[in-house]
NUSELUM-979463 format. One record per residue (C-alpha): residue in three letters; y, x, z. Coordinates in steps of 0.5 Angstrom, whole numbers, padded with zeros to 4 digits, always signed. Each point is the difference from the previous one (the first is absolute). Layout:
<pados>
alaYXZ...
</pados>
This chain:
<pados>
unk-0007-0008+0058unk+0001+0002-0007unk-0005+0006+0001unk-0005-0004+0002unk+0001-0005-0006unk-0001+0006-0005unk-0006+0003+0003unk-0003-0007+0000unk+0002-0001-0007unk-0003+0007-0002unk-0007-0002+0004unk+0000-0006-0005unk+0001+0004-0006unk-0005+0005+0002unk-0005-0005+0001unk+0001-0003-0006unk-0001+0007-0004unk-0006+0000+0004unk-0003-0007-0002unk+0002+0001-0007unk-0003+0007-0001unk-0005+0001+0005unk+0002+0007+0001unk+0002+0003+0006unk+0002+0007-0004unk+0005-0005-0004unk+0002-0003+0006unk+0002+0006+0004unk+0003+0003-0007unk+0005-0007+0000unk+0002+0001+0008unk+0001+0008-0002unk+0005-0002-0006unk+0003-0005+0004unk+0002+0005+0006unk+0002+0005-0005unk+0004-0004-0004unk+0003-0005+0005unk+0001+0005+0006unk+0006+0004-0003unk+0004-0007-0001unk-0002-0002+0007unk+0003+0006+0003unk+0006+0000-0005unk+0001-0007+0003unk+0000+0001+0007unk+0004+0006+0000unk+0005-0002-0005unk+0007+0002+0002unk+0004-0005-0005unk+0001-0007+0003unk+0004-0006-0003unk+0007-0001+0003unk+0001-0006+0004unk+0005-0005-0001unk+0002-0005+0005unk-0001-0007-0002unk+0005-0003+0003unk+0006+0002-0004unk-0001+0007-0003unk+0002+0001-0008unk+0000-0005-0005unk-0004+0004-0005unk-0007-0003-0001unk-0005+0004+0002unk-0008-0001-0002unk-0006+0004+0002unk-0006+0000-0005unk-0007+0002+0002unk-0003+0002-0006unk-0008+0000+0000unk-0005+0003-0005unk+0001+0006-0004unk+0004+0003-0005unk+0000-0005-0006unk+0001-0006+0006unk+0006+0004+0002unk+0003+0001-0007unk-0001-0008-0001unk+0004-0001+0006unk+0005+0005-0002unk+0001-0004-0006unk+0001-0007+0004unk+0005+0003+0004unk+0004+0003-0006unk+0000-0007-0003unk+0001-0003+0007unk+0007+0004+0001unk+0002-0002-0007unk-0001-0008+0002unk+0003+0000+0007unk+0005+0005+0000unk+0000+0007+0004unk-0004+0001+0007unk-0003+0005+0004unk-0007+0001+0001unk-0005+0005+0003unk-0007+0001-0002unk-0006+0000+0004unk-0007+0003-0002unk-0006+0004+0002unk+0001+0005-0006unk+0008+0000+0002unk+0001+0006-0004unk-0002-0003-0006unk+0004-0006+0001unk+0006+0004+0001unk-0001+0003-0006unk-0001-0006-0004unk+0006-0003+0003unk+0004+0006-0001unk+0005-0003-0005unk+0002-0006+0004unk+0007+0002+0003unk-0001-0006+0005unk-0006+0003+0003unk+0002+0002+0007unk-0007+0004+0002unk-0007+0000-0001unk-0005-0001+0006unk-0007-0001+0002unk-0004-0006+0000unk-0001+0000+0007unk+0007+0000+0002unk+0001-0007-0004unk-0002-0005+0006unk+0005+0003+0005unk+0006+0001-0005unk+0000-0006-0004unk+0004-0005+0005unk+0006+0005-0001unk+0000-0002-0007unk+0003-0006-0003unk-0007-0001-0004unk-0007+0003+0000unk-0004+0000-0006unk-0008+0002-0001unk-0001+0001-0007unk-0007+0001-0003unk-0003-0004-0005unk+0004-0006+0002unk+0006+0000+0005unk+0000-0002+0008unk+0007-0002+0003unk-0001+0004+0007unk+0007-0002+0003unk+0006-0003-0003unk+0007-0001+0003unk+0006+0000-0004unk+0005-0002+0006unk+0004+0007-0001unk+0000-0001-0007unk+0007-0003-0002unk+0000+0000-0008unk-0002-0007-0001unk-0003+0002-0007unk-0004+0005+0002unk-0003-0005+0005unk-0001-0005-0005unk-0004+0005-0004unk-0005+0002+0005unk-0001-0007+0003unk-0002-0002-0007unk-0004+0006-0001unk-0004-0001+0007unk-0001-0007-0001unk-0003+0001-0006unk-0005+0005+0003unk-0001-0004+0006unk-0002-0006-0005unk-0005+0005-0004unk-0003+0002+0007unk-0001-0007+0002unk-0005-0001-0006unk-0005+0006+0003unk-0001-0001+0007unk-0006+0003+0001unk+0003+0006-0003unk+0004+0001+0006unk-0006+0000+0005unk-0004+0005-0004unk+0004+0004-0005unk-0006+0004-0003unk-0005-0006-0002unk+0006-0004-0003unk+0003+0006-0004unk-0004-0002-0006unk+0002-0007+0000unk+0008+0001+0001unk-0001+0005-0006unk-0003-0005-0004unk+0005-0005+0002unk+0005+0004-0003unk-0003+0002-0006unk-0001-0008-0001unk+0007-0001+0001unk+0001+0005-0006unk+0002+0007+0004unk-0003+0007+0000unk+0000+0005+0006unk+0006+0003-0003unk+0004-0006+0001unk-0004-0005+0005unk+0005+0001+0005unk+0006-0002-0004unk-0004-0006-0002unk-0001-0002+0008unk+0007+0001+0001unk+0003-0003-0006unk+0003+0007-0003unk+0001+0002-0007unk-0004+0006-0001unk+0005+0005-0004unk-0006+0005-0002unk-0005+0005+0001unk+0005+0006-0001unk+0002+0003+0007unk+0003+0007+0002unk-0004+0004+0004unk+0002+0007+0002unk-0004+0005-0004unk-0002+0008+0002unk-0001+0004-0007unk-0002+0006+0004unk-0006+0000-0004unk+0002-0001-0006unk-0001+0008-0002unk-0007-0001+0001unk+0000-0006-0005unk+0004+0002-0005unk-0005+0006-0001unk-0005-0005-0003unk-0001-0001-0007unk+0003-0005-0003unk+0001-0007+0003unk-0004-0002+0006unk-0003-0006+0003unk-0001-0001+0008unk-0006-0003+0003unk-0002-0002+0007unk-0006-0002+0003unk+0001-0001+0007unk+0003-0005+0005unk+0005-0001+0006unk-0002+0005+0005unk+0001-0005+0006unk-0006-0004-0003unk-0006+0002+0004unk-0007+0001-0004unk-0007+0002+0002unk-0001+0003-0007unk+0004+0005-0004unk+0002-0006-0005unk+0003-0007+0001unk-0003-0006-0004unk+0006+0000-0004unk+0000+0007-0002unk-0003+0001-0007unk-0005+0006+0000unk+0000+0002-0007unk+0007+0003-0002unk-0003+0007-0001unk-0004-0003-0006unk+0006-0004-0002unk+0005+0007+0000unk-0006+0003-0004unk+0001-0005-0005unk+0007+0000+0000unk+0001+0008-0001unk-0005+0000-0006unk+0004-0006-0003unk+0007+0003+0001unk-0001+0008+0000unk+0008+0001+0001unk+0000-0005+0007unk-0001+0003+0007unk-0002-0004+0006unk+0003+0001+0007unk-0004-0003+0006unk+0004-0002+0006unk-0002-0003+0007unk-0001+0001+0007unk-0007+0002+0004unk-0003-0007-0002unk+0000+0003-0008unk-0006+0003-0002unk+0002+0006-0005unk-0002-0001-0007unk-0003+0006-0003unk+0003+0000-0007unk+0008-0001+0001unk+0005+0005-0002unk+0004+0000+0007unk-0003-0002+0006unk+0005-0002+0005unk-0004-0004+0005unk+0003+0001+0007unk+0005+0005-0003unk+0006-0005+0000unk+0004-0005+0004unk+0002-0007-0003unk+0006+0002-0003unk-0003+0006-0003unk-0006-0004-0003unk+0005-0006-0002unk+0004+0005-0004unk-0006+0002-0004unk-0002-0007-0001unk+0007-0001-0003unk+0000+0005-0005unk-0008-0002-0002unk-0001-0003-0007unk-0005-0005+0004unk-0003-0001+0007unk-0008-0001+0001unk-0002-0003+0006unk-0004-0005+0005unk+0005-0006+0002unk+0004+0005+0005unk+0007+0001+0003unk+0001+0005-0005unk+0000-0005-0006unk+0005-0004+0004unk+0004+0007+0000unk-0001+0001-0007unk+0003-0007-0002unk+0006+0002+0004unk+0002+0005-0006unk-0004-0004-0006unk-0005+0005+0000unk-0006-0004-0004unk-0007+0000+0004unk-0007-0002-0002unk-0003-0003+0007unk-0007-0001+0001unk-0001-0006+0004unk-0006-0002+0005unk+0001-0004+0006unk+0007-0001-0001unk+0002-0005-0006unk+0004+0002-0005unk+0003-0006-0002unk+0004+0000+0007unk+0000+0008+0001unk+0002+0002-0007unk+0006+0002-0003unk+0002-0003-0007unk+0002+0007-0003unk-0007+0003+0002unk-0007-0001-0003unk-0004-0003+0005unk-0007+0001+0000unk-0005-0006+0002unk-0006+0001+0003unk-0006-0002-0004unk-0004-0003+0006unk+0002-0003+0006unk+0006+0002+0003unk+0006-0003+0004unk-0003+0000+0007unk+0006+0003+0004unk+0000-0002+0007unk-0006-0004-0001unk-0003+0005+0006unk+0005+0004+0005unk-0004+0006-0003unk+0000-0002-0008unk+0004+0007-0001unk-0006+0004+0003unk-0006-0004-0002unk-0002-0005-0006unk+0000-0007+0003unk-0006-0002-0004unk-0003+0006+0004unk-0002+0004-0007unk-0001+0007+0001unk+0006+0002-0005unk+0005-0006-0001unk-0002-0002-0007unk+0008-0002-0002unk+0002+0007+0000unk-0007+0004-0002unk-0002-0005-0006unk+0006+0002-0004unk-0001+0005-0005unk+0004+0006+0000unk+0001-0001-0008unk+0003-0007+0001unk+0005+0003+0005unk+0001+0006-0005unk+0001-0005-0006unk+0006-0004+0004unk+0003+0007+0002unk+0000+0002-0008unk+0003-0007-0001unk+0006+0001+0004unk+0001+0007-0003unk+0000-0002-0007unk+0005-0005+0002unk+0004+0006+0003unk-0001+0003-0007unk-0005+0005+0002unk-0006+0001-0005unk-0007+0003+0001unk-0002+0006-0002unk-0005-0003-0005unk+0006-0004-0003unk+0004+0006-0001unk+0001+0002-0008unk-0001+0007-0001unk+0005+0005-0003unk-0001+0001-0008
</pados>
């Protein structure tokens, strides 16, 4: 039944791509990318050998166990991990398992938790959730899929979770339409949370009534590529111009991706001749010709994170790598387009607003693939000049104590 549902969804998406582009070749390209990117994930789900351990609901152990289904990409998983961190601090210890379409990414992000029992695929969630005391679905908000603390004897823990879940239910009752159509109402939920004074980084906390303890978060790093980076001249910045691999587009570039980073890098290298530039990313990134080190599709997430951690700053679109950088207090210059900087931006970053249009995320199902206003090129990202972006990076570098080549005084 689930397979037919997936096929129907794919058919609907393909029709949407064709209606917007009026191009059979782009529609075929979209379907091909969908199969190439999703087929390995589906195969891993089907043949997964790890299974959640069942526990009797009629008198098994008294430890609280929670199943957490994680939706979205890397950045969404980082935000969810901070939520779980602060939930543990507020409620006391409990054990939990994560479920995600990108299981290995979730296991890496949640590796620092001693209370994390296991990581599994999202397709295993529905069959396993009744074996837990509670089951949560975490995306840009929190869904309570199952809740029964009959086996939990600690009254303080029960009271803490009852209070939190009651607050979540009250919030969800204010968005009944969202329960029927998650995509259509996604922007409504985020706008409501922004109006309440929250950002994407702490919105889950706002829904549950938890205190946010900050952006810093311990991620396991892999420094095996440090030899390549250490050979660069002087300090370095990192740049990323791609998007989440699970997002499928019919073109090379998603609407939120800034197209002029090559010119930005050229300007910066001219201004700061002792500065190196390292490009990171996956297959969705487009190589920038004038970087000092191109590591596109050559790193794992732990390796890329280690490189970002030691960078002077990180230059990017609004992406999961910005959330990664925030875990280490690496300042970012972020070019925004369809997604609003007031909600998705971090305080420590320079968040560059579009000069025209913008803020159209989830106006249509395929906003990442095609400008919702049907411009051939999304004017929110394409109209922002590389000189303005380079100036923003220059401002950040000046704050970090770096001076440009023209500002250096010659030796007498």
